[in-house]
ZAMARGU-4260 file (C-alpha; in steps of 0.2 Angstrom, whole numbers, plus 5000, padded with zeros to 4 digits):
<rodrens>
0) 5242/5279/5253 | 5233/5266/5242 | 5244/5252/5250 | 5241/5258/5267 | 5222/5257/5263
5) 5223/5239/5258 | 5234/5235/5273 | 5220/5241/5283 | 5207/5230/5274 | 5217/5214/5272
10) 5227/5213/5288 | 5238/5222/5301 | 5224/5233/5306 | 5228/5245/5320 | 5220/5243/5337
15) 5202/5250/5339 | 5185/5246/5333 | 5185/5235/5317 | 5175/5240/5302 | 5161/5228/5298
20) 5161/5219/5281 | 5147/5231/5274 | 5158/5246/5279 | 5173/5239/5271 | 5164/5235/5255
25) 5156/5252/5254 | 5174/5260/5255 | 5180/5248/5241 | 5165/5253/5230 | 5169/5271/5233
30) 5187/5268/5228 | 5181/5259/5212 | 5170/5273/5207 | 5181/5288/5212 | 5199/5282/5208
35) 5206/5290/5192 | 5221/5278/5192 | 5218/5261/5184 | 5229/5252/5197 | 5219/5259/5211
40) 5203/5253/5203 | 5211/5236/5199 | 5216/5233/5217 | 5199/5238/5224 | 5190/5226/5212
45) 5203/5212/5217 | 5198/5216/5235 | 5179/5215/5231 | 5183/5198/5223 | 5191/5191/5238
50) 5176/5197/5249 | 5162/5192/5237 | 5161/5174/5243 | 5160/5178/5262 | 5150/5194/5260
55) 5140/5189/5245 | 5124/5200/5250 | 5134/5216/5253 | 5145/5214/5238 | 5130/5210/5226
60) 5120/5224/5233 | 5133/5238/5233 | 5146/5234/5220 | 5136/5226/5205 | 5133/5243/5196
65) 5151/5248/5199 | 5157/5231/5192 | 5146/5233/5176 | 5153/5250/5174 | 5171/5243/5175
70) 5166/5230/5161 | 5160/5245/5150 | 5174/5257/5153 | 5190/5247/5156 | 5190/5236/5141
75) 5208/5239/5138 | 5214/5230/5154 | 5211/5212/5154 | 5216/5210/5172 | 5203/5221/5179
80) 5190/5214/5168 | 5194/5196/5174 | 5192/5202/5192 | 5175/5210/5189 | 5169/5195/5180
85) 5175/5183/5194 | 5166/5194/5207 | 5150/5194/5197 | 5151/5175/5195 | 5153/5173/5214
90) 5138/5183/5219 | 5127/5176/5206 | 5132/5157/5206 | 5123/5144/5216 | 5134/5129/5214
95) 5134/5116/5227 | 5152/5119/5231 | 5149/5137/5234 | 5134/5133/5245 | 5144/5121/5255
100) 5157/5135/5258 | 5144/5147/5263 | 5136/5135/5275 | 5152/5133/5284 | 5155/5151/5285
105) 5151/5161/5301 | 5135/5171/5302 | 5133/5186/5290 | 5133/5203/5298 | 5120/5212/5289
110) 5124/5230/5295 | 5131/5239/5310 | 5115/5239/5320 | 5112/5220/5317 | 5128/5211/5320
115) 5130/5192/5320 | 5112/5187/5318 | 5112/5168/5319 | 5104/5159/5304 | 5100/5140/5303
120) 5109/5130/5290 | 5093/5126/5280 | 5088/5145/5280 | 5105/5149/5275 | 5105/5138/5260
125) 5088/5144/5255 | 5094/5162/5257 | 5109/5159/5246 | 5098/5152/5232 | 5086/5167/5233
130) 5102/5178/5232 | 5107/5170/5216 | 5090/5173/5208 | 5089/5191/5215 | 5106/5196/5209
135) 5103/5188/5192 | 5087/5198/5190 | 5096/5214/5195 | 5110/5210/5182 | 5097/5206/5168
140) 5087/5222/5172 | 5097/5229/5158 | 5097/5218/5143 | 5113/5227/5137 | 5122/5218/5151
145) 5120/5202/5142 | 5125/5209/5125 | 5141/5217/5134 | 5145/5200/5141 | 5143/5192/5124
150) 5155/5205/5117 | 5168/5201/5131 | 5168/5183/5125 | 5176/5188/5109 | 5192/5192/5119
155) 5204/5179/5117 | 5213/5182/5134 | 5210/5168/5146 | 5207/5179/5161 | 5193/5187/5152
160) 5185/5173/5142 | 5185/5160/5155 | 5176/5170/5169 | 5164/5177/5156 | 5159/5159/5151
165) 5156/5154/5169 | 5146/5170/5172 | 5135/5167/5157 | 5132/5149/5162 | 5127/5154/5180
170) 5114/5167/5173 | 5107/5153/5162 | 5105/5142/5177 | 5096/5155/5187 | 5085/5163/5173
175) 5086/5152/5157 | 5071/5159/5147 | 5076/5177/5149 | 5094/5175/5145 | 5089/5164/5130
180) 5078/5178/5123 | 5092/5191/5124 | 5104/5179/5116 | 5092/5175/5102 | 5089/5193/5097
185) 5107/5197/5098 | 5117/5198/5082 | 5129/5184/5080 | 5125/5179/5098 | 5124/5160/5096
190) 5139/5161/5084 | 5150/5169/5097 | 5146/5155/5109 | 5149/5141/5096 | 5166/5148/5094
195) 5170/5142/5111 | 5170/5124/5105 | 5185/5128/5093 | 5195/5136/5108 | 5212/5127/5109
200) 5211/5128/5128 | 5202/5113/5135 | 5196/5122/5150 | 5186/5135/5140 | 5180/5122/5128
205) 5174/5111/5142 | 5165/5125/5151 | 5158/5131/5134 | 5150/5114/5132 | 5142/5117/5149
210) 5136/5134/5143 | 5128/5127/5127 | 5119/5113/5137 | 5111/5127/5148 | 5107/5137/5132
215) 5099/5124/5122 | 5087/5118/5136 | 5069/5119/5130 | 5072/5132/5116 | 5069/5124/5098
220) 5074/5140/5089 | 5091/5141/5098 | 5093/5122/5095 | 5091/5124/5077 | 5104/5139/5076
225) 5117/5129/5086 | 5114/5114/5074 | 5116/5124/5059 | 5132/5132/5066 | 5140/5115/5062
230) 5138/5109/5080 | 5135/5090/5076 | 5152/5090/5066 | 5162/5098/5081 | 5154/5088/5094
235) 5157/5071/5085 | 5175/5076/5082 | 5177/5080/5101 | 5169/5063/5106 | 5181/5054/5094
240) 5196/5064/5100 | 5192/5060/5118 | 5191/5041/5115 | 5172/5039/5112 | 5164/5028/5125
245) 5181/5026/5134 | 5182/5045/5136 | 5180/5055/5151 | 5168/5068/5157 | 5170/5078/5141
250) 5162/5065/5131 | 5147/5064/5143 | 5145/5083/5141 | 5145/5082/5122 | 5132/5068/5123
255) 5121/5078/5134 | 5122/5093/5122 | 5118/5081/5107 | 5103/5074/5116 | 5097/5092/5120
260) 5099/5097/5101 | 5090/5082/5095 | 5076/5077/5107 | 5059/5082/5101 | 5066/5093/5087
265) 5062/5085/5070 | 5071/5098/5060 | 5088/5094/5069 | 5084/5076/5068 | 5082/5077/5049
270) 5098/5087/5048 | 5107/5074/5058 | 5101/5060/5047 | 5104/5069/5031 | 5122/5074/5036
275) 5126/5056/5038 | 5130/5058/5056 | 5121/5041/5060 | 5135/5032/5052 | 5147/5040/5063
280) 5139/5033/5079 | 5142/5015/5074 | 5160/5014/5081 | 5154/5019/5098 | 5146/5002/5101
285) 5161/4991/5096 | 5164/4980/5111 | 5177/4967/5113 | 5175/4949/5119 | 5181/4954/5137
290) 5168/4966/5144 | 5173/4964/5162 | 5179/4979/5173 | 5169/4993/5164 | 5172/5010/5173
295) 5158/5020/5179 | 5162/5034/5166 | 5161/5021/5152 | 5144/5015/5158 | 5138/5033/5159
300) 5144/5037/5141 | 5137/5021/5133 | 5121/5024/5142 | 5120/5042/5134 | 5125/5035/5117
305) 5111/5023/5118 | 5099/5037/5123 | 5104/5047/5108 | 5100/5032/5097 | 5083/5031/5105
310) 5080/5049/5102 | 5082/5047/5084 | 5069/5033/5083 | 5057/5037/5097 | 5039/5032/5095
315) 5034/5050/5098 | 5043/5056/5082 | 5034/5057/5066 | 5032/5040/5058 | 5041/5046/5042
320) 5056/5052/5051 | 5057/5037/5062 | 5056/5025/5048 | 5070/5034/5038 | 5082/5034/5053
325) 5078/5015/5056 | 5082/5012/5038 | 5099/5021/5040 | 5103/5012/5055 | 5101/4995/5047
330) 5110/5000/5031 | 5126/5007/5041 | 5127/4992/5052 | 5122/5001/5068 | 5107/4989/5072
335) 5119/4974/5069 | 5132/4982/5081 | 5118/4984/5095 | 5113/4966/5093 | 5131/4961/5095
340) 5130/4970/5112 | 5114/4962/5116 | 5121/4944/5114 | 5138/4948/5122 | 5144/4942/5139
345) 5150/4952/5153 | 5140/4968/5149 | 5133/4977/5164 | 5115/4974/5168 | 5110/4992/5166
350) 5119/4994/5149 | 5111/4977/5143 | 5093/4984/5148 | 5096/5000/5139 | 5102/4991/5124
355) 5087/4980/5124 | 5076/4996/5124 | 5086/5004/5110 | 5085/4988/5099 | 5066/4988/5103
360) 5064/5005/5096 | 5075/5003/5081 | 5065/4988/5075 | 5048/4995/5080 | 5037/4995/5064
365) 5051/4992/5052 | 5049/4976/5043 | 5067/4975/5037 | 5074/4978/5054 | 5061/4966/5062
370) 5066/4952/5049 | 5084/4955/5053 | 5081/4954/5072 | 5072/4937/5069 | 5087/4930/5061
375) 5099/4935/5075 | 5105/4919/5085 | 5113/4919/5102 | 5131/4912/5103 | 5126/4896/5111
380) 5128/4877/5107 | 5116/4874/5098 | 5112/4892/5093 | 5096/4898/5098 | 5086/4913/5091
385) 5088/4929/5101 | 5070/4931/5104 | 5069/4914/5113 | 5084/4919/5124 | 5075/4935/5128
390) 5059/4927/5132 | 5068/4915/5144 | 5074/4930/5154 | 5056/4938/5154 | 5048/4922/5161
395) 5062/4919/5174 | 5057/4927/5190 | 5075/4928/5196 | 5079/4941/5183 | 5079/4960/5188
400) 5062/4968/5185 | 5068/4982/5174 | 5076/4969/5163 | 5060/4959/5161 | 5051/4975/5157
405) 5064/4978/5143 | 5062/4961/5136 | 5043/4963/5135 | 5045/4979/5126 | 5057/4972/5114
410) 5045/4958/5110 | 5031/4970/5108 | 5041/4981/5096 | 5046/4965/5086 | 5027/4961/5083
415) 5021/4979/5080 | 5014/4980/5063 | 5023/4964/5059 | 5010/4951/5053 | 5024/4939/5047
420) 5032/4939/5064 | 5015/4936/5073 | 5012/4921/5062 | 5029/4914/5066 | 5025/4916/5085
425) 5008/4908/5084 | 5015/4894/5073 | 5026/4888/5087 | 5010/4884/5097 | 5001/4874/5083
430) 5002/4855/5084 | 5010/4853/5067 | 5025/4864/5071 | 5030/4859/5089 | 5047/4852/5090
435) 5050/4842/5106 | 5069/4843/5105 | 5070/4863/5106 | 5062/4877/5116 | 5051/4888/5105
440) 5044/4905/5109 | 5026/4898/5110 | 5032/4885/5123 | 5040/4899/5134 | 5024/4910/5133
445) 5013/4895/5138 | 5025/4891/5152 | 5024/4909/5158 | 5006/4910/5156 | 5002/4896/5168
450) 5017/4898/5180 | 5015/4902/5198 | 5023/4919/5196 | 5010/4932/5194 | 5022/4944/5185
455) 5026/4930/5172 | 5008/4927/5170 | 5005/4945/5166 | 5020/4947/5154 | 5016/4931/5145
460) 4998/4936/5142 | 5002/4953/5136 | 5016/4946/5124 | 5003/4933/5117 | 4990/4947/5115
465) 5003/4957/5104 | 5005/4942/5093 | 4986/4943/5090 | 4985/4962/5088 | 4975/4967/5073
470) 4977/4950/5065 | 4961/4941/5062 | 4970/4926/5054 | 4981/4922/5069 | 4966/4924/5081
475) 4957/4910/5072 | 4973/4900/5071 | 4976/4901/5090 | 4959/4893/5092 | 4967/4877/5086
480) 4980/4876/5100 | 4976/4862/5112 | 4984/4859/5129 | 4987/4843/5139 | 4983/4847/5157
485) 4986/4831/5165 | 4988/4812/5161 | 4972/4803/5157 | 4962/4818/5153 | 4958/4825/5136
490) 4967/4840/5130 | 4958/4857/5131 | 4959/4872/5120 | 4970/4887/5125 | 4955/4898/5126
495) 4946/4886/5138 | 4961/4884/5149 | 4963/4903/5151 | 4945/4904/5157 | 4947/4890/5168
500) 4962/4898/5177 | 4951/4914/5179 | 4937/4905/5187 | 4948/4894/5198 | 4959/4908/5203
505) 4943/4918/5208 | 4937/4903/5219 | 4954/4899/5227 | 4962/4916/5230 | 4957/4935/5228
510) 4972/4942/5236 | 4981/4957/5227 | 4995/4945/5221 | 4982/4936/5210 | 4974/4952/5203
515) 4989/4954/5191 | 4986/4936/5184 | 4968/4939/5181 | 4970/4956/5173 | 4983/4949/5161
520) 4972/4934/5156 | 4957/4946/5154 | 4967/4958/5143 | 4972/4943/5133 | 4954/4936/5131
525) 4948/4954/5126 | 4961/4956/5113 | 4959/4938/5106 | 4940/4939/5103 | 4938/4957/5098
530) 4934/4959/5080 | 4933/4940/5078 | 4916/4932/5078 | 4922/4915/5077 | 4932/4917/5093
535) 4917/4925/5102 | 4907/4909/5097 | 4920/4898/5104 | 4920/4908/5120 | 4901/4907/5122
540) 4901/4889/5118 | 4907/4885/5135 | 4892/4886/5146 | 4901/4892/5161 | 4909/4907/5154
545) 4894/4919/5154 | 4888/4915/5171 | 4906/4917/5178 | 4907/4935/5170 | 4889/4940/5176
550) 4893/4934/5193 | 4909/4944/5194 | 4901/4960/5187 | 4886/4959/5199 | 4895/4956/5215
555) 4900/4971/5226 | 4919/4969/5229 | 4933/4979/5236 | 4944/4992/5227 | 4956/4979/5222
560) 4943/4969/5213 | 4935/4984/5204 | 4947/4983/5190 | 4943/4964/5187 | 4925/4968/5187
565) 4928/4982/5174 | 4938/4970/5163 | 4924/4956/5164 | 4911/4969/5159 | 4922/4974/5144
570) 4924/4955/5139 | 4905/4952/5140 | 4902/4968/5130 | 4914/4962/5117 | 4904/4946/5116
575) 4888/4956/5113 | 4896/4968/5100 | 4905/4955/5089 | 4891/4942/5091 | 4885/4934/5075
580) 4870/4926/5083 | 4876/4909/5078 | 4872/4902/5095 | 4854/4902/5099 | 4856/4903/5118
585) 4868/4917/5117 | 4862/4929/5104 | 4864/4948/5106 | 4847/4950/5112 | 4847/4937/5125
590) 4864/4943/5132 | 4857/4960/5134 | 4842/4953/5142 | 4853/4943/5154 | 4863/4959/5158
595) 4847/4969/5162 | 4840/4955/5173 | 4855/4950/5183 | 4866/4966/5183 | 4856/4981/5176
600) 4862/4991/5162 | 4867/5006/5172 | 4877/4995/5184 | 4885/4987/5169 | 4890/5003/5161
605) 4897/5009/5178 | 4907/4994/5180 | 4914/4996/5163 | 4920/5013/5167 | 4931/5006/5181
610) 4944/5002/5168 | 4947/5019/5161 | 4945/5028/5179 | 4959/5017/5186 | 4975/5028/5191
615) 4987/5016/5181 | 4977/5017/5165 | 4982/5034/5161 | 5000/5031/5165 | 5000/5016/5153
620) 4991/5026/5139 | 5005/5039/5138 | 5019/5029/5129 | 5022/5012/5122 | 5036/5007/5134
625) 5031/4998/5149 | 5039/5008/5163 | 5033/5004/5181 | 5040/5009/5198 | 5036/4991/5205
630) 5030/4975/5199 | 5013/4977/5208 | 5009/4992/5198 | 5011/4982/5181 | 4993/4981/5176
635) 4989/4989/5160 | 4997/4988/5142 | 4998/5003/5131 | 4990/4994/5116 | 4976/4987/5127
640) 4972/5005/5132 | 4969/5009/5114 | 4957/4995/5112 | 4948/5000/5128 | 4946/5018/5121
645) 4939/5011/5105 | 4927/4999/5112 | 4920/5007/5128 | 4908/5019/5118 | 4902/5006/5106
650) 4899/4993/5119 | 4889/5006/5129 | 4878/5010/5114 | 4876/4991/5110 | 4870/4987/5127
655) 4857/5001/5127 | 4850/4998/5110 | 4833/4989/5108 | 4830/4975/5095 | 4819/4987/5085
660) 4832/5000/5085 | 4845/4987/5079 | 4833/4982/5065 | 4830/5000/5060 | 4849/5003/5060
665) 4852/4988/5050 | 4839/4993/5037 | 4847/5010/5036 | 4864/5003/5034 | 4858/4992/5020
670) 4850/5007/5012 | 4865/5017/5014 | 4876/5003/5007 | 4865/5001/4992 | 4865/5019/4989
675) 4884/5019/4991 | 4886/5005/4978 | 4875/5015/4966 | 4886/5031/4969 | 4901/5021/4967
680) 4895/5014/4950 | 4891/5031/4944 | 4908/5037/4950 | 4916/5023/4940 | 4906/5027/4925
685) 4909/5046/4926 | 4928/5042/4928 | 4928/5031/4913 | 4919/5044/4903 | 4931/5057/4908
690) 4946/5046/4903 | 4938/5043/4886 | 4934/5062/4884 | 4952/5066/4888 | 4958/5054/4876
695) 4947/5061/4862 | 4952/5078/4866 | 4970/5073/4864 | 4967/5065/4848 | 4957/5080/4841
700) 4971/5092/4846 | 4984/5080/4837 | 4973/5079/4822 | 4971/5098/4822 | 4989/5101/4823
705) 4993/5089/4809 | 4980/5097/4798 | 4987/5114/4801 | 5004/5107/4796 | 4998/5099/4781
710) 4989/5115/4775 | 5004/5125/4777 | 5014/5112/4767 | 5001/5112/4753 | 5001/5131/4752
715) 5020/5131/4751 | 5020/5118/4738 | 5007/5127/4727 | 5017/5143/4728 | 5033/5133/4723
720) 5024/5124/4708 | 5017/5141/4702 | 5034/5149/4703 | 5042/5134/4694 | 5029/5135/4680
725) 5032/5154/4678 | 5051/5151/4677 | 5048/5137/4664 | 5037/5149/4653 | 5051/5163/4654
730) 5064/5150/4649 | 5054/5144/4634 | 5052/5162/4628 | 5071/5165/4630 | 5075/5149/4621
735) 5064/5154/4606 | 5073/5170/4604 | 5090/5162/4605 | 5085/5149/4591 | 5080/5163/4579
740) 5096/5172/4583 | 5106/5156/4579 | 5097/5153/4562 | 5101/5171/4556 | 5119/5170/4560
745) 5124/5153/4553 | 5137/5160/4541 | 5146/5171/4553 | 5145/5161/4569 | 5162/5152/4569
750) 5172/5167/4564 | 5164/5180/4575 | 5164/5170/4592 | 5179/5159/4589 | 5171/5144/4598
755) 5181/5128/4596 | 5174/5112/4591 | 5179/5104/4607 | 5168/5116/4617 | 5153/5112/4606
760) 5156/5093/4609 | 5156/5097/4628 | 5139/5106/4626 | 5132/5091/4616 | 5137/5080/4631
765) 5129/5091/4643 | 5113/5091/4633 | 5113/5072/4633 | 5115/5073/4652 | 5100/5084/4653
770) 5090/5072/4643 | 5094/5058/4655 | 5089/5069/4670 | 5073/5073/4661 | 5069/5054/4659
775) 5073/5051/4677 | 5062/5065/4682 | 5048/5058/4672 | 5050/5042/4681 | 5049/5050/4698
780) 5034/5060/4693 | 5025/5043/4688 | 5029/5036/4705 | 5022/5052/4713 | 5006/5050/4703
785) 5004/5032/4710 | 5007/5038/4728 | 4994/5052/4726 | 4982/5039/4720 | 4986/5028/4735
790) 4984/5043/4747 | 4967/5047/4739 | 4961/5029/4742 | 4967/5030/4760 | 4958/5047/4764
795) 4942/5040/4757 | 4943/5024/4768 | 4947/5035/4783 | 4931/5045/4779 | 4921/5030/4778
800) 4928/5023/4794 | 4924/5039/4803 | 4906/5039/4797 | 4904/5021/4803 | 4908/5026/4821
805) 4925/5017/4823 | 4934/5020/4839 | 4952/5021/4844 | 4959/5009/4830 | 4952/5021/4816
810) 4960/5036/4824 | 4976/5026/4824 | 4975/5022/4805 | 4971/5040/4802 | 4986/5046/4811
815) 4996/5034/4801 | 4990/5040/4785 | 4993/5058/4790 | 5011/5053/4794 | 5013/5045/4776
820) 5005/5060/4768 | 5018/5071/4778 | 5032/5061/4771 | 5026/5061/4753 | 5024/5080/4754
825) 5042/5081/4760 | 5048/5070/4746 | 5039/5082/4734 | 5047/5097/4741 | 5064/5088/4738
830) 5059/5085/4720 | 5054/5103/4718 | 5071/5109/4724 | 5080/5097/4712 | 5069/5104/4698
835) 5074/5121/4702 | 5092/5117/4702 | 5091/5109/4686 | 5081/5124/4679 | 5095/5136/4684
840) 5108/5124/4676 | 5097/5124/4660 | 5096/5143/4660 | 5115/5144/4661 | 5118/5131/4647
845) 5105/5140/4636 | 5113/5157/4638 | 5130/5148/4634 | 5121/5141/4618 | 5114/5157/4613
850) 5131/5166/4613 | 5141/5151/4605 | 5146/5152/4587 | 5146/5136/4575 | 5148/5131/4557
855) 5133/5129/4546 | 5132/5110/4549 | 5135/5113/4568 | 5122/5127/4568 | 5108/5115/4561
860) 5113/5103/4575 | 5111/5116/4588 | 5094/5121/4581 | 5089/5103/4583 | 5095/5103/4601
865) 5085/5119/4605 | 5069/5110/4598 | 5072/5096/4609 | 5074/5108/4624 | 5057/5116/4619
870) 5049/5099/4618 | 5056/5095/4635 | 5050/5111/4642 | 5032/5107/4635 | 5033/5090/4644
875) 5038/5098/4660 | 5024/5111/4658 | 5012/5096/4657 | 5020/5088/4672 | 5017/5105/4681
880) 4999/5104/4677 | 4998/5087/4684 | 5006/5093/4700 | 4992/5106/4701 | 4979/5092/4699
885) 4988/5083/4713 | 4987/5098/4724 | 4969/5099/4721 | 4967/5081/4727 | 4977/5085/4742
890) 4965/5100/4746 | 4950/5088/4745 | 4959/5076/4757 | 4961/5090/4769 | 4943/5094/4768
895) 4939/5076/4773 | 4951/5077/4788 | 4942/5093/4793 | 4925/5084/4792 | 4932/5070/4803
900) 4938/5083/4816 | 4921/5091/4817 | 4913/5073/4819 | 4925/5070/4834 | 4921/5087/4842
905) 4902/5083/4841 | 4906/5066/4849 | 4915/5075/4863 | 4900/5087/4866 | 4888/5073/4867
910) 4899/5064/4880 | 4900/5080/4890 | 4881/5081/4890 | 4879/5063/4896 | 4891/5066/4910
915) 4881/5082/4916 | 4865/5072/4916 | 4873/5058/4926 | 4880/5071/4939 | 4862/5078/4940
920) 4855/5061/4943 | 4868/5057/4957 | 4863/5074/4965 | 4845/5070/4964 | 4848/5052/4972
925) 4857/5060/4986 | 4843/5073/4989 | 4830/5058/4989 | 4841/5049/5002 | 4842/5064/5013
930) 4823/5066/5012 | 4820/5048/5017 | 4832/5049/5032 | 4822/5065/5037 | 4806/5056/5036
935) 4812/5041/5046 | 4819/5053/5059 | 4802/5062/5060 | 4793/5045/5062 | 4804/5039/5075
940) 4802/5055/5085 | 4783/5054/5083 | 4783/5036/5090 | 4794/5041/5104 | 4782/5055/5109
945) 4767/5043/5108 | 4776/5031/5119 | 4781/5044/5131 | 4763/5050/5132 | 4758/5032/5136
950) 4770/5031/5150 | 4764/5047/5157 | 4746/5041/5156 | 4751/5025/5164 | 4744/5014/5150
955) 4759/5002/5147 | 4750/4986/5146 | 4753/4974/5131 | 4735/4975/5125 | 4735/4994/5123
960) 4752/4993/5114 | 4745/4980/5102 | 4730/4990/5099 | 4741/5005/5094 | 4751/4994/5082
965) 4734/4988/5074 | 4729/5006/5072 | 4745/5010/5064 | 4743/4995/5052 | 4725/5001/5048
970) 4731/5018/5044 | 4744/5011/5032 | 4730/5000/5024 | 4720/5016/5022 | 4734/5025/5014
975) 4735/5010/5002 | 4717/5006/4997 | 4709/5023/4997 | 4694/5032/5004 | 4681/5018/4998
980) 4690/5005/5008 | 4690/5017/5023 | 4671/5019/5022 | 4668/5000/5022 | 4679/4998/5037
985) 4669/5011/5047 | 4653/5002/5043 | 4660/4986/5049 | 4666/4994/5065 | 4648/5001/5068
990) 4641/4984/5066 | 4653/4976/5078 | 4649/4989/5091 | 4630/4986/5089 | 4633/4968/5092
</rodrens>
């Protein structure tokens, strides 16, 4: 029965009315939903797959829910899952191949009532695109469908995994943001997709690359997750395996994915750099001597590799990250490899252009890289610097336009924040360094500046302006350059020659082709004389320059000339703003009067605004690289737009200011400068005092710590000495009793105890040893006495020095004495320990003597020995008393140190009080300055109100104004001389009125 049904659907149908596509699909959907046998459902889904391309609308409308249900329930059968995924892909995908197939297909019968409705090809294509988005939205109506699809990608079966990858890619193409959001919140969603790169089947791996490309578009969070899933390592391995730049389309897909991950993502860029992946890019750019016959795929791959390098060092990245990547590229040899491609022969033009742009951004703002680039020579005979070779291409009108733009960008990046390079370029123009036998960069720039090609004029002018950017020294040096215009005529300066070309070009031709030349020269002159009063003086010294500028600004010209008028206004405004009034005929005030008479201030400001309102101005201000669709639109430079933005406002204010306002402003500036200098002095004084106070605090804390340690050691020493004294007294009493016992038992000693004469001899030797030790101790105690006396003298000297107000050197001596005292106390502790040991040994010997028998003669000798021991104990007792006196002296020294500590603390308090007073004075000074500024502002406002009232009354003549000034002077005089003088003035005024 089932096979008969499919025979009716697929072919061999019986005669009679044929069912429409919608009816057939409806029957198949019923079979999918109602069949209990897996084989029946599988056959029905296979039939839907075969009809899904031709009847896309019907299958998508009727079968999508059934297909999703199949994915949920029939997980055990990979074949039906594959059919269902393929069917969903066919109804969702909008690939060009599918669209072409559908465009060639017959008209779609929508229903039984509306059959064979003709649709134009254009409408059919639009309908197919709308269908893809429509069915995508329907599939994404339940976010669990995407989660289900991610789960199916874990299946290793090829017939499930591959269509699943294609379906998810199609969903991302149609509704990228929505699918990204679901995958981002799905547990392990991105990790499952990253596993596709490890699949051994190249078809799945390659389609996985396409899937990740769509997934990482414009989503920084997913880009970070993919990067930390070891994407860089896997992609670089695939590129290496596929042959790097010689590889196929797979290398291109990997590079596109890498660009997605790194572009405008600082976190991934830092991870790429820290992972040492920049070093792995160097082999990509190894080219041989024979570079002919590059395939289109190799050109594409190398172009993407260069773009990847530029992503890492793009000017839009943070300066720190860019600088770090530039340093890594130089250290690993990547920059050197790029320069090799730059100077190689046979490289395709577009690759050479992109390489120049890449080298430009690798060296931009990096002094080390710029110095290396300056040392690169072209493989010519004789060798020429790479900069010279590139400039030759820039001023050659036969070279491609994009190549000339790239060379200009490279030269700009070489000079960016590179004062050393700027000096080297300007030096090639100076008379003392010109070499007639070689072509220099300065000669090429002058040649391009004065050539007949307007694009060469513009490029050379902009390049020379970058050699002067933010470099006052080179602006002044360039004034020395002299040019020989023709034989028999004196040389003229480069500055004068530029103005001559401007005026001559205006007289000869004002066509659009010359606007580019004049714009370039005006940009050069504006950059040259800005922030350089000497250059302004040189420019104004030529009597023809100011009339030329005012004439250009005052004329009413067409749209093409409005930009030139705006730049002339900018140049004249710079002459006013940076004028040092060294030329009597062209001071600030006279130039402003000239503008007001011949142009009008409002008209001047309006013409100045033509620059920023130009449509090409905003385009050039977006990024440093000069990218223009055609040579005619090459008018503005990125750095020049910054200069215009900086100067437009200040020039407008400078033109509208009166001389009185300028004087007042200068006075206020002088007052503020004086106040600032006073504040800076106070700040320096307070900073020095803070440093001194901090040093004193450290010294006080050190002395306090040392004092505490010394006090502890003295206390311990006193207790040990007292214990030693008590032990000596006890020993003395015990030896007295032992001597009495010995004298009473002289007759019986030898027989009772049985002590041999040899033992007594040994005892005598030990007593002699004790005597020698006693002598040694006596000597050590004498040395100790001398040390204590020295310590007392040092403490007294330190006290006198502290009272005399000595500084840091006295504190140093005091610290040295404290260290010496500490060492002596330690020596005394060692001596006490030695004495305790000797005392124990003496007690042991004494006990042995008290129990030892002897003969009558030997007993008398022992009695003598005991007497000697008693005398020794008495001597040691005396020494203990002496030690006690020494401890008392140490206490007195400690008291002196405490006095010094208190003195230092009082000094710190005084310094802190002085610091507080100084801070209060600074606050009062600031308050007085604010009050003064408020008074000045109020006075200015009153004067303005009076002037306004005069204007309203129509009394604007000079006599009345002078009378008002005299009245103001009289008011000041009254304030100074008092009320008596005021009365005298009134009487004099009455007499004059009577006369």
